[in-house]
N, C-alpha and C positions, 0 to 999 in steps of 0.2 A: 464448481467452477463452470456452470450452468450459466444461460443467460441472466437466471434468478440472482445471480452470486453477481453479476454487473451491476445489484442495487451499492456495490460497497466501491470502494476508490475514489476515483474522479466521478465514476457516474451515481454517487451519493446524490447527486445535486435534482434527479430525478424523483429521488426519495423526498428530499424535504424540502422541493419547490411547494409542493399543497398545502406545507403546514406553514408556522412562524419561520422566519430568520434565522432566528437562536432561540433555543426552547430557553422559557423564562424558568430560574431555580429560586426555590423556594428556602427560606430562611429555616432555621431548626438545627434537626442533626445531620451528621456528617452526608453531604449529599454525592460523597462519592462512596460511602457504603451503602448509601441506598440504594444507588445507581447501582452497584452490584448486585445488590438483592432482587431488584428490579430484572435484569438478565436473568438470573436462576429462575424467577419464581413468576414472572410472566412471559419471556421470550425461550423458555425451554433449555438453559443452557447448565448441563451438570456442573461447572464450576464457571467462576469469573475472576480475575487477579487484574489489580491495576499499581501502576508506578507513578507518583507526583512529585516534580521535584519545583521546589519556589524560589523567589528570585534569588536567596543567598544559598542558592545549591545543597538546602536541605532536603531529604527523599523521604516521603511514606510510603510503604506498601501496604495493599490490602488483599485480602482474599475473601469468598463466599463460595457455598455450597461444597462440594465436593470433589477430589483431582481424581479420581477413580468410583466408577459408581458398583463395580464388583467388590473392592475391596473396603470401600468407604474412606478410602487415604484421604488425608485433608491436602488440600489447594498447596502447592510448594509457594512460599513465596518467594513472587519472582523469578520463577520456573521459566525455563523455555517453552517457546511454542512457534507454531509455523505463521510466518509473518504477511502471508500471501502479497497485494499486492504493494503493501507497505514496500517490499523491496524494487519499486520502481523507483522511488526518491532515489535509493543507493544508485539505482542505472545512471538516472538523470546526473546524478552528482558526478559519475566519472566521465559519461558526456564531456559537462561543460569543464570539466580538468583539462580533458584532453581539446576542446575547443581554447581557452587559455595558453595551450601551450602552442597553438596554433597546426594542432595535428588534426583537428576537425574543424569546418566551416557550419555554422549552423545554417547556413542558406546555399550549402551545396547539396545535390541532389541524393538521394540512395544509390541511384545509377552510379554516382562519381567515386562510392565507393563499394557497392558493390554491383558492377556491371552485368544487367540482362537478368539477373536473380527476381526481383519483382515485379510481375505480371500478370494479368487475367482479365476478365470482364470487368472494365472499365478502370483499370489497375495499370498503372503506366510509371515504373521507378525512375524514371527520367522528370516527372512531373512533381514528384514528393520530395521535400527537405527536410533536412535532420530537424530544425525546429517544428515541425508540421508532426513530426511522429513523436519528440518530445510531449508538445502539447494536446495530442490526440484531435488534430485537424487534418489531418492525411488522409480521412475517408475510407481508409484501409475496415476491413471488415474483421469482426470478431471470429477466432478458432476455439477458444476454450472449451463452448458446451460442448463441443468436439470430441474433447480426450478427456472428457470426464472419467470414462471407463476405464481407457488407460492408468489413470493417475488410483483409483481405485483398486485396481487389480495388481497393482506396482509393476506395470510394463515402462521400459525405458523410452524416451519419445526424445529425439533429437531437434534441438533447436529449428537444422533445416525439415527434417519431418513434419515439425508442429505448423511451420511457416507455409509447405506445400499443403496442408490440409486448409489454411487460412485462406489463399488461394485458388481454392476451388469455389469459393463462393463470390460474390459481384462487388466492386464497389460499393458502400454507400452514399457516399457523397465525391465528389470531385475535390481535391487537395484545397485545403485554404477554405474552404464554404465555410464551412463549421464546425463545430465542436461534436465528435463522437467518440465514447471512450470504446478502446480498442486493446488489446493485450499484445494482438500482432506489432504493434508499431514499437513494442519493447524487445519483441525477438530480436526484431531489425535493429534498432540502436545495440542492443548487446551482440550482435553480429561485424556491425559496424566496429566496435569498441577491437573484437578479437582481429577483424581484418587490419585496421591503424596498428595495434601494439603489437602484433604478431603473440598473443600470451592469451590463453584460456580466459575467458571470462571471470569466472570464479576467483582466478588468483590476480585480475586487475582489481577486482573489489577489496581482495583482502589488504594487497599495498598499498592502495590508495586512501582506502575509507577506514577500513575494519581495525589493522594495525596502527594508521597511522591517528588515530585519536581513542585506541587504547577499548577496544569494545573487546572485553573477555569472554561473553559467553555468545558471542555475532558469528555466525559462519554458511558459506554458503555450499549445501551437502554435494557431497562427491556423486558422479553418476552411479547407480544402484545402490544409492545410499538411504534405507526406509526408516531408517528409527532414528531418534532426537537423540542427542549422544549427553546430554546433564538431564539433572531433575526437573521432570514436566509434570504438568498434568496431561491427562489422555482427552485425546480430540475426538469427537463423536459427529455424527449422520443420521439422520430423520433416514431409513428406508421406504423403500414404499408402503411397506406394512404401517407407517407410523411409527416404527417404532425405532430406539436410538441404538444405533451399534457402534464400536469403537471403531476409529480409520487412523487412528495415531500412526500406524506406521502405514506410508505411502510413500510413491514414488513422483516427487515432484519436478521432475525433470521437465515433462511438458508446460509446467510455466515459466521453468530458468531463469531469463533476466528481467521477466515479467511478473514474477511471484513465489519465487523458490525457495526463499531466504529462511534462516529459523534464529529469533535473537530472544531477547528478555523484554520487559516493559522499561527495565531502568535504562537497560543499553541503548532502547531506540530513543529515550528522552537525553541520552547524552548528544545521540547522534545529530535528532533534531536540534538542541540547542547550537552543538560545537556549528552547524552549517548554518544557521540564524546568524550566529555570533562571528561568523568569518574565515573559522579553521580550517574548513575545506573546498572555498572557492574565494578566487579574487572578487573584490568589488565589483569589474566587469560583467564578471558571469553571472554572481549573484542577484544581479540587479536584471539579468538576463531571466534568470528561473523566476523571478518575480514580478515578471510581466505579464500580465493576464489576458484573456482571451472571456468572454461571456460564455456560460455553460450551458445558460437555457435563457429562451426570452421571459418566463415566466420564474426565474430565480434569479434577481438580478445580484445577489449577495454575495452567493460561492461564483468563483471565478478563476481557470485555469490556467497555471503557470507552468513551468517544465517542470514537470515530476511534482508538484504541490498544488494546492489551491489555497484559497484563502476561505476563512472560516470567522463570520460574525461569532462573537460574544455577547453574552446579555449580560454584561457590565461594562461600567466608563473608566477611562484614567484620570488621573490628576487633574487634567484642563476640561475635562464633563466631557471628551470625545467616545463614543462606544469603540471598543478595543476590537482589534481582530486579531487572529490566531492563522499561523500556516501549518497547515496538514495534509496527511495522506491514511486511507483508513484499507482494509484487503479483507480477504475471506479465501478460504482453500479447505477442502473438507478436513473438518475437526476443527476449525479455530475462525473466529472474527477478533480482527485486531484496527483499534482507531487510534492515531498516533497525532501529537498538535505542539507547538511550541509557540511564544510568543517573542516579540526583539525585545522585551526587558527581562528574558531568562527564565520566565516558566516555562514548563514542558510538562506532558502529561499523556500516557497511554493504557489504554484499558483492552485486554481481551475477555471474550466470553468462549466457552470451551464446546464450541458448535459454529458449523459455520453459517453466515447470516445469509437467512432466507427472505427476511420479511420488512418491511420500510417499517416496521414498528421497533424493531431490533436496532436498524440503522440509526433511528432517532434516538432511542436510550442509548447507545452506543456514544452519542453525539452529546447527550443533554450531559451523560460523567464525565466525558473530558473537559465539555465547556465549565460546568461546575466548579472542576478541579484548579481551571486557570483563571477562574473567578475568585478564588479563596485570598 
């Protein structure tokens, strides 16, 4: 959850900008299986798993490595994992559902919903809009580096406490000036949802997304819940000595609406397919979600929408146009996940059982997902 982990999710642009817009995919053996083997043997993940859904809805699952370094148990197929910042896409969907119902306005300020809550050095909630929160253009500082120890030591951190930690830092830019990835944006989005609905955020996500599209293995952990409920691979993190240690059981509360959820790769494919297929948002809100801004002058190919980004694929459609996927990724102690889907019904999600700490791992995750979507 430190600065090095912000290589993931929307901040992946900084990692891929120096390379190709989309990694090339070689012909030959199954590229998804090869991708998982790379995550294990080159990126140091004890295990890796993936689920791929084709246009016809057929699903294939993959595993590599071991699910438990102590027992050498196999990686469970489609096991539950912590999805980190992929949670942000769920949060954006809930906010946009409330926009469609007229209960939230994307162009209203944070102060309109949470008066006087957001203030600090260069920070004023009266200048920041809901749209800027969801698109990471608010200029709000990141807080996650400051709560890594709390997460690993299983200490509960409330959303308000996490926000207070963030607001001790100065703004990184003026609102609307530029893209700057910060999980603080999604803490505030979750608080706005609670204020508008009068319900705990986890309950709102469960009713409006999880149960609505039948995600059977996806949930928002309860306060103080440190274990993963169903079969799962163990998650690992490298300590200061360089050794990997088991960090499966953590308290993800500090990540909350920005990164606390648990799911499976197949459930994530169902979620992204349902989202792009119009089952979760009406057309105006889905169009708003897919309206993008540049993420970096050095990387014109990846652009940020509201809780999703564009990812160019190294393959073309029937008309000869480069295909594009909509994606989000996430890292949390123990796990790194990348999920993406295309408008024609394809979806792929890949997880490695250690948090993402290098640009190379980001690129390998992206390449594995891209290869699945191009088959």
